[in-house]
ROVEXKE-638775 format. One line per field, with one value per residue (C-alpha): residue number from 1; x negated, y negated, z negated. Coordinates in pm, 1 decimal. Layout:
<recs>
k = [NUM_...]
xx = [X_...]
yy = [Y_...]
zz = [Z_...]
</recs>
This chain:
<recs>
k = [1_2_3_4_5_6_7_8_9_10_11_12_13_14_15_16_17_18_19_20_21_22_23_24_25_26_27_28_29_30_31_32_33_34_35_36_37_38_39_40_41_42_43_44_45_46_47_48_49_50_51_52_53_54_55_56_57_58_59_60_61_62_63_64_65_66_67_68_69_70_71_72_73_74_75_76_77_78_79_80_81_82_83_84_85_86_87_88_89_90_91_92_93_94_95_96_97_98_99_100_101_102_103_104_105_106_107_108_109_110_111_112_113_114_115_116_117_118_119_120_121_122_123_124_125_126_127_128_129_130_131_132_133_134_135_136_137_138_139_140_141_142_143_144_145_146_147_148_149_150_151_152_153_154_155_156_157_158_159_160_161_162_163_164_165_166_167_168_169_170_171_172_173_174_175_176_177_178_179_180_181_182_183_184_185_186_187_188_189_190_191_192_193_194_195_196_197_198_199_200_201_202_203_204_205_206_207_208_209_210_211_212_213_214_215_216_217_218_219_220_221_222_223_224_225_226_227_228_229_230_231_232_233_234_235_236_237_238_239_240_241_242_243_244_245_246_247_248_249_250_251_252_253_254_255_256_257_258_259_260_261_262_263_264_265_266_267_268_269_270_271_272_273_274_275_276_277_278_279_280_281_282_283_284_285_286_287_288_289_290_291_292_293_294_295_296_297_298_299_300_301_302_303_304_305_306_307_308_309_310_311_312_313_314_315_316_317_318_319_320_321_322_323_324_325_326_327_328_329_330_331_332_333_334_335_336_337_338_339_340_341_342_343_344_345_346_347_348_349_350_351_352_353_354_355_356_357_358_359_360_361_362_363_364_365_366_367_368_369_370_371_372_373_374_375_376_377_378_379_380_381_382_383_384_385_386_387_388_389_390_391_392_393_394_395_396_397_398_399_400_401_402_403_404_405_406_407_408_409_410_411_412_413_414_415_416_417_418_419_420_421_422_423_424_425_426_427_428_429_430_431_432_433_434_435_436_437_438_439_440_441_442_443_444_445_446_447_448_449_450_451_452_453_454_455_456_457_458_459_460_461_462_463_464_465_466_467_468_469_470_471_472_473_474_475_476_477_478_479_480_481_482_483_484_485]
xx = [820.7_896.6_535.5_378.7_66.9_-249.0_-469.7_-786.8_-955.8_-1100.8_-1429.6_-1339.0_-1566.0_-1426.4_-1417.6_-1132.1_-1009.3_-639.0_-635.1_-510.0_-820.8_-1187.4_-1179.1_-962.9_-1234.7_-1454.6_-1218.8_-1408.8_-1298.8_-1164.7_-1332.2_-1705.2_-1802.6_-1652.4_-1797.0_-1510.2_-1251.3_-1131.0_-1171.9_-810.5_-510.7_-355.1_-651.5_-609.6_-235.0_-284.6_-534.3_-289.9_-20.7_-267.3_-314.3_62.4_97.1_-40.1_238.9_462.0_245.8_343.1_656.5_448.0_356.3_726.5_818.3_544.9_646.2_977.9_873.7_599.1_852.0_1159.8_1389.0_1361.5_1229.6_1026.1_1291.9_1231.8_1289.6_1085.1_827.7_557.3_714.3_460.6_272.2_102.0_435.3_538.9_216.9_265.9_623.4_496.3_201.0_-31.6_-202.1_-576.7_-843.9_-754.1_-417.9_-341.3_-79.3_-311.4_-587.5_-344.9_-269.7_-642.0_-716.6_-419.2_-452.6_-824.0_-744.9_-517.9_-795.9_-1033.4_-796.5_-747.4_-1120.9_-1190.4_-994.6_-1169.1_-1511.1_-1439.9_-1227.8_-1463.5_-1525.6_-1246.6_-1038.6_-675.3_-374.2_-217.4_-515.7_-486.7_-152.2_-305.8_-586.8_-335.7_-135.3_-451.0_-549.0_-203.4_-220.7_-566.0_-433.0_-127.1_-334.7_-583.7_-297.8_-163.1_-508.4_-559.8_-213.3_-291.5_-664.0_-792.3_-1150.8_-1196.8_-1471.3_-1428.5_-1555.8_-1455.6_-1464.2_-1610.6_-1488.4_-1628.6_-1885.9_-2068.5_-2321.1_-2131.4_-2003.9_-2358.8_-2416.8_-2073.9_-1973.2_-1627.2_-1561.2_-1402.7_-1034.5_-1057.3_-1283.0_-1052.6_-764.6_-970.5_-995.6_-627.0_-539.9_-771.2_-622.3_-265.0_-324.7_-471.8_-177.3_78.3_-85.8_-110.3_214.0_562.5_861.5_1042.2_934.9_1118.7_1028.7_1165.8_902.2_634.6_477.2_589.3_463.0_739.1_611.5_258.9_372.0_589.9_303.2_72.1_316.5_339.5_-40.0_-56.1_220.6_28.2_-269.1_-47.9_-127.6_226.2_180.8_27.5_293.8_574.6_429.8_389.6_729.6_904.3_801.4_987.7_1292.9_1310.3_1258.9_1499.5_1625.6_1954.5_2124.2_2339.1_2695.2_2776.2_2526.9_2643.8_2523.5_2163.1_2037.1_2232.4_2096.9_2312.9_2145.4_1790.0_1580.5_1868.2_1859.3_1754.2_1457.3_1128.4_909.4_1039.8_847.5_987.7_1065.4_1211.7_1350.7_1248.6_907.4_884.8_642.9_537.9_402.0_52.8_20.2_279.7_118.6_158.3_537.3_711.2_1005.3_1052.6_936.7_1066.1_1424.4_1409.4_1236.4_1500.7_1791.2_2054.7_1944.0_2137.8_2407.5_2713.2_2960.2_3027.0_2806.6_2479.0_2227.8_2030.6_1693.6_1456.8_1611.5_1306.2_1303.5_1629.8_1769.1_1797.7_2106.2_1918.6_1889.7_2251.6_2357.0_2146.8_2408.8_2664.6_3035.1_3155.7_2812.6_2881.1_2522.8_2564.7_2749.6_2517.0_2203.0_2321.1_2506.0_2699.9_2683.5_2932.9_3201.2_3122.8_3136.5_3466.6_3623.6_3496.4_3494.5_3116.2_2878.1_2516.7_2259.4_2123.9_1749.1_1491.4_1561.2_1903.9_2044.2_2362.7_2236.5_2053.0_1884.6_2160.9_1955.3_1710.2_1874.0_1944.2_2261.0_2433.4_2401.9_2026.2_1816.3_1565.5_1340.2_1123.7_1165.9_1489.2_1341.3_1034.2_1171.6_1449.1_1482.3_1564.0_1345.3_1184.4_1271.5_927.5_1000.9_1361.8_1480.6_1642.0_1300.0_1150.0_1419.7_1356.8_979.5_1029.3_1254.1_987.1_707.4_904.0_983.9_625.7_427.2_253.4_532.7_809.6_1129.1_1396.8_1675.9_1524.8_1456.8_1825.0_1932.8_1735.4_1837.9_2205.3_2198.9_2117.9_2375.0_2648.1_2598.1_2632.5_2968.5_2834.2_2871.3_2579.6_2313.5_2309.1_2037.2_1709.6_1367.8_1263.0_1622.9_1606.8_1283.6_1434.2_1735.8_1507.6_1330.1_1660.6_1786.8_1478.1_1541.3_1898.3_1852.4_1543.7_1605.1_1485.8_1255.6_923.5_863.7_960.3_637.7_420.6_663.1_640.8_261.4_201.8_442.6_295.3_612.6_510.3_399.2_736.8_949.1_775.8_752.0_392.7_240.0_-91.2_-190.7_-544.5_-523.4_-209.5_-203.0_-418.5_-425.3_-753.9_-997.0_-974.1_-1258.2_-1362.8_-1419.7_-1650.1_-1842.6_-1865.1_-2014.3_-2292.6_-2127.4_-2229.1_-1880.1_-1734.6_-1391.9_-1105.4_-1076.4_-916.4_-963.5]
yy = [696.1_1054.4_1154.4_1475.3_1628.1_1492.9_1750.6_1572.0_1703.8_1398.8_1434.9_1329.9_1365.0_1468.4_1098.7_1043.2_1397.6_1433.4_1803.0_1983.3_2199.5_2146.0_2434.3_2235.6_1982.9_2261.4_2340.2_2366.7_2094.9_2186.5_1864.1_1914.9_1551.1_1214.1_1245.4_1482.9_1235.5_879.1_928.8_844.8_650.4_977.0_1037.6_695.2_744.4_1084.0_935.1_653.0_906.6_1053.8_709.8_661.8_1003.6_903.2_648.2_938.9_998.4_656.1_814.8_842.7_474.1_390.4_615.2_471.5_117.2_190.3_425.9_192.7_-90.1_-152.8_-30.2_344.3_616.1_912.4_1176.4_1526.6_1851.2_1782.1_1551.5_1760.6_1764.5_1589.9_1461.1_1187.3_1019.2_1055.1_884.0_598.9_552.0_524.4_300.7_569.8_663.0_720.2_761.4_1131.8_1124.7_1343.5_1111.3_810.2_1018.0_1126.4_764.5_684.4_982.7_951.8_576.8_607.0_893.2_649.0_389.7_649.7_748.2_386.3_321.5_626.8_459.1_128.7_293.7_383.2_82.3_-10.4_335.3_353.5_78.0_114.8_-110.1_-190.4_-94.4_-418.2_-296.3_33.7_-147.0_-387.9_-99.0_61.2_-265.6_-308.7_42.3_-19.8_-339.7_-158.2_115.7_-132.7_-348.4_-47.5_23.4_-337.4_-343.9_-34.6_-58.7_-412.1_-403.2_-106.4_2.3_-181.2_-16.6_-153.9_-1.2_331.3_611.1_654.8_929.1_1155.8_949.8_622.5_664.4_598.7_284.8_125.5_-52.1_-163.7_-476.3_-779.5_-777.6_-1130.6_-993.2_-699.0_-943.3_-1139.8_-824.5_-747.4_-1096.8_-1073.9_-737.9_-859.9_-1184.1_-980.9_-740.6_-1022.7_-1182.6_-862.5_-679.0_-734.3_-854.2_-526.0_-171.5_89.3_362.1_326.8_293.1_142.8_-168.9_-506.3_-861.9_-920.1_-638.7_-780.2_-1132.3_-997.6_-802.2_-1099.6_-1323.8_-1068.5_-1049.5_-1428.2_-1424.2_-1173.4_-1412.9_-1711.4_-1874.6_-2001.3_-2242.9_-1971.6_-1724.7_-1963.4_-2011.4_-1637.6_-1544.3_-1823.4_-1652.1_-1340.9_-1535.2_-1683.3_-1344.7_-1083.6_-967.9_-1005.5_-895.9_-588.8_-679.5_-333.4_-301.2_53.1_172.5_58.7_366.0_624.9_795.9_582.4_275.7_378.2_129.2_-118.1_-494.9_-556.6_-319.2_-506.7_-204.7_143.9_463.2_754.0_1095.1_1412.8_1738.8_1947.2_2057.0_2234.6_2174.0_2320.4_2208.1_2315.5_2005.7_1742.2_1482.4_1725.6_1701.4_1530.4_1472.5_1212.1_1396.4_1122.4_1196.1_1548.6_1430.7_1159.5_1401.6_1527.5_1831.4_2153.1_1954.5_2129.7_1901.6_1686.1_1435.4_1497.1_1780.1_1888.5_1754.4_1723.5_1423.6_1196.2_817.2_753.0_395.9_239.7_82.3_-248.0_-256.2_-144.3_-435.7_-675.1_-664.9_-944.4_-865.7_-814.2_-736.9_-485.9_-358.0_-195.9_116.5_154.9_136.5_315.1_646.7_679.4_1058.1_1103.6_900.4_1064.5_1416.4_1348.0_1208.0_1483.3_1798.0_1816.5_1975.9_1903.1_1952.9_1665.5_1642.1_1483.3_1119.2_1144.1_792.0_882.1_711.9_807.8_608.7_643.8_481.5_768.7_1091.5_1390.4_1405.0_1721.9_1826.5_1778.9_2060.3_2054.9_2299.3_2492.0_2355.1_2157.1_1912.3_1827.7_1777.3_1522.3_1302.1_973.2_695.7_453.4_91.0_-45.5_-408.0_-521.4_-857.8_-931.2_-881.6_-1126.7_-1386.6_-1360.5_-1378.4_-1682.8_-1839.5_-1788.4_-1920.2_-2229.9_-2312.2_-2262.6_-2415.5_-2750.5_-2942.5_-2754.8_-2713.2_-2598.3_-2657.8_-2412.0_-2170.0_-2182.8_-2136.6_-1813.7_-1690.5_-1757.7_-1573.8_-1261.3_-1337.7_-1407.9_-1066.4_-917.4_-1092.9_-1338.5_-1713.2_-1934.5_-2040.6_-2414.2_-2426.1_-2613.8_-2605.0_-2305.2_-2177.1_-2149.6_-1951.3_-1719.7_-1672.1_-1568.4_-1319.1_-1181.9_-1141.4_-948.9_-703.1_-613.5_-633.9_-412.5_-180.4_172.0_60.7_49.2_-326.2_-405.8_-323.2_-518.8_-812.5_-830.7_-809.6_-1069.7_-1317.6_-1271.6_-1130.9_-767.8_-797.5_-935.4_-697.3_-357.9_-169.5_-79.8_-305.1_-454.2_-781.3_-768.5_-393.4_-266.2_-515.5_-254.9_122.5_296.0_413.8_794.9_919.8_1183.4_910.5_721.9_1042.2_1119.0_772.2_857.8_654.5_338.5_187.4_8.6_115.8_-133.6_-327.6_-148.6_205.8]
zz = [2975.3_2877.0_2841.7_2964.7_2817.6_2970.7_3141.3_3038.5_2722.6_2552.4_2367.5_2014.3_1714.9_1377.6_1291.3_1532.8_1595.2_1667.9_1597.6_1291.3_1271.2_1348.7_1597.2_1836.7_1915.6_2054.1_2343.2_2670.9_2908.9_3249.0_3368.9_3313.7_3362.5_3442.5_3794.1_3864.1_3741.4_3798.2_4170.9_4259.9_4141.8_4024.2_3791.4_3632.5_3597.4_3431.5_3187.0_3116.3_3029.3_2780.4_2625.7_2596.7_2435.7_2094.9_2058.5_1962.2_1653.4_1516.1_1367.3_1048.9_1053.1_1070.4_777.6_557.2_650.2_478.4_198.3_75.9_54.5_-155.8_122.8_63.8_-164.3_-44.1_-120.4_14.5_-171.4_-484.0_-637.6_-466.2_-119.1_108.8_-191.5_10.3_80.0_-285.3_-394.4_-149.1_-269.2_-628.2_-530.4_-667.2_-341.8_-334.8_-65.2_-61.2_115.6_415.3_565.4_557.6_711.6_983.6_1069.2_1080.2_1303.5_1534.5_1591.9_1663.8_1900.1_2084.9_2090.9_2232.1_2509.8_2612.6_2592.1_2807.5_3087.1_3025.8_3043.4_3406.3_3497.1_3783.0_3924.6_4185.9_4343.5_4446.3_4485.1_4151.7_3938.8_3738.6_3606.9_3495.7_3315.9_3162.8_3018.8_2881.2_2716.0_2563.6_2421.2_2275.9_2118.1_1981.6_1816.3_1674.1_1542.5_1354.3_1213.8_1099.8_938.7_734.9_666.4_732.4_859.5_1093.4_1335.7_1665.1_1982.4_2321.6_2670.7_2567.2_2341.8_1993.7_2017.7_1776.6_1583.2_1614.0_1261.1_1139.4_1347.9_1393.8_1074.9_974.3_1179.7_1007.6_1088.1_1231.9_1505.8_1562.2_1600.8_1854.9_2066.8_2018.5_2139.7_2442.3_2541.8_2506.8_2695.9_2983.3_2969.9_2969.7_3272.3_3475.0_3404.6_3549.8_3349.9_3418.1_3500.2_3703.0_3452.8_3101.7_2831.7_3054.9_2908.4_3041.4_3014.8_2758.6_2538.6_2557.1_2465.1_2182.6_2027.6_2081.7_1897.2_1618.6_1589.1_1561.6_1300.7_1089.3_1095.2_1007.0_1341.8_1373.9_1663.7_1881.7_1767.7_1863.7_2213.8_2279.4_2137.1_2327.8_2651.5_2539.8_2424.8_2775.0_2940.2_3071.5_2729.5_2548.1_2228.9_2291.5_2200.7_2064.8_1779.9_1706.0_2046.8_2010.4_1825.5_2020.1_2331.5_2558.7_2407.5_2489.6_2688.0_2686.1_2742.0_2382.0_2398.7_2444.2_2377.6_2311.8_2235.7_2432.5_2283.4_2429.9_2291.2_2592.6_2463.5_2130.2_1846.4_1515.3_1180.8_1284.8_1502.2_1423.6_1648.0_1938.3_1921.2_2210.0_1973.9_1703.1_1390.6_1159.2_1264.1_1125.2_809.5_757.0_807.1_564.9_365.6_447.4_624.3_766.6_939.2_1246.7_1434.0_1247.8_1210.3_905.4_798.3_505.7_318.5_318.4_344.5_157.7_149.0_-195.3_-346.5_-339.5_39.2_77.9_-141.5_69.1_346.0_332.2_332.1_687.8_833.4_1112.5_1092.3_751.7_864.0_1163.1_951.9_637.1_612.4_286.4_276.9_-6.2_171.1_505.2_361.3_185.9_502.4_733.4_519.8_544.8_296.5_210.9_-63.3_-265.8_-235.8_-461.9_-556.0_-391.6_-353.0_-167.8_147.3_468.1_744.1_1002.1_1279.4_1282.5_1172.5_1395.4_1605.0_1717.8_2080.0_2120.5_2262.8_1975.6_2159.9_1915.8_1564.6_1535.3_1289.3_1497.9_1848.6_1820.3_2129.0_1952.6_2095.9_1851.7_1924.6_1838.9_1931.9_1967.6_2096.7_1760.0_1598.6_1849.1_1775.6_1401.9_1445.6_1670.1_1406.4_1141.5_1364.2_1466.1_1105.8_982.7_1270.2_1224.4_1395.3_1218.5_1420.4_1175.5_1426.8_1673.9_1386.8_1289.8_1650.4_1682.8_1338.0_1404.6_1736.0_1537.2_1269.6_1522.7_1679.7_1329.2_1279.2_1020.2_973.3_1081.3_834.9_763.9_497.5_536.0_375.0_169.2_172.7_552.4_537.0_276.6_501.9_789.3_564.4_435.0_790.5_894.1_614.1_707.1_1084.9_1086.6_789.5_862.4_1143.5_956.8_924.7_565.9_377.9_619.7_620.4_242.2_247.0_517.4_353.9_5.9_-149.9_-200.6_-563.9_-671.2_-463.1_-480.9_-810.6_-894.5_-628.8_-745.6_-581.7_-448.9_-394.2_-228.7_57.9_233.9_220.8_132.0_395.9_387.8_168.6_420.9_682.3_446.1_380.1_752.3_797.1_553.3_277.9_464.1_454.6_153.9_35.3_29.9_-299.8_-591.7_-461.4]
</recs>
């Protein structure tokens, strides 16, 4: 859904503020009380659009999911360019990190918007309200899943927004309990949403089951994960034959898209409020520095693929040239010019760099229209392969079937290995299929491989990111920091 700005002003305390300055939270609402709202289906739909809106801020989550891993380096103009990303890349991040605070704030803002709907879920009845509530519950689950991935135990508030003063009484909730709520929300969503939606980007039962399976996988509940993911495998999805088309505009919301975050270049944005952009900010950040040539537009040269991930592709893998742009070869073949940025590797994330011909209203680097494919069918197949191999009644044959469907589309021979070699093959396939899409760091952490794959990673510390120090102080120093920070 190409979102529009919600006309409701949500009451957010500094603890969960989405603004870039404290002054923003003091805006006078045009709706003086909830009595004037949630009186019609239109009101609920408008509030739901507001809850969808914070999905666009997850561009930062995606970038960090790559930069924190062994897939990419931070890049940029210099070692001080967006210092928070440089620190994360070097595994030297601390509780004082603007990008981590942004993720905390923006994801809790999304939770609040979903909870605002849930607070008034019983106020007005209309046909189809269950589907509205189901979407709100999916969104709450999605935002909380992001928070748990990054921070572990987080404050859990359900069916009402976090309000001023809650930071003193609501403690960090054990992540197992947060996962319980995520599961409950996603089960409800899966049971109350259709398999397809007329409007692209709207949540479906398949998206809910896919995220549910992923949540189970992160908790090592492999039997439950296999059941949830199997429902998606049997759903209305397929692998797009032309892999190169997936990340172009003509490939948006295609048959392989289970859940896709919508962006548009028709509404401008500025650096004063990055989360306000309707465009995919990561695309501009990932772009080629001072580029002059065909097909692509310039950017800030962040999130640069490493030689290691380039070498991870097997010979003949058609995905390599779609995922990785060899800028030196491209420039030589097309008479293009560019400037090498900091930590230049010679490669760019081709899936998510700016293309020529976009409107780029306002700032070109902040309003790119490239949708983010948050959950793809290939991802589901590989998660299902992993879950089927690791569940109590292991089914390696089914695991190989799902794995080889992905490999066949990539032009590769089927995997025949068994045992630990089969599991390694699934992990290797996830890396090359999903490179540049923000999953690698969390895959390494949840499978216990991060310490051996990521330079500087300290086991027992870096599995989680630190709670922003300012949030602990706002809570009266009642919260404990994550271990090691």
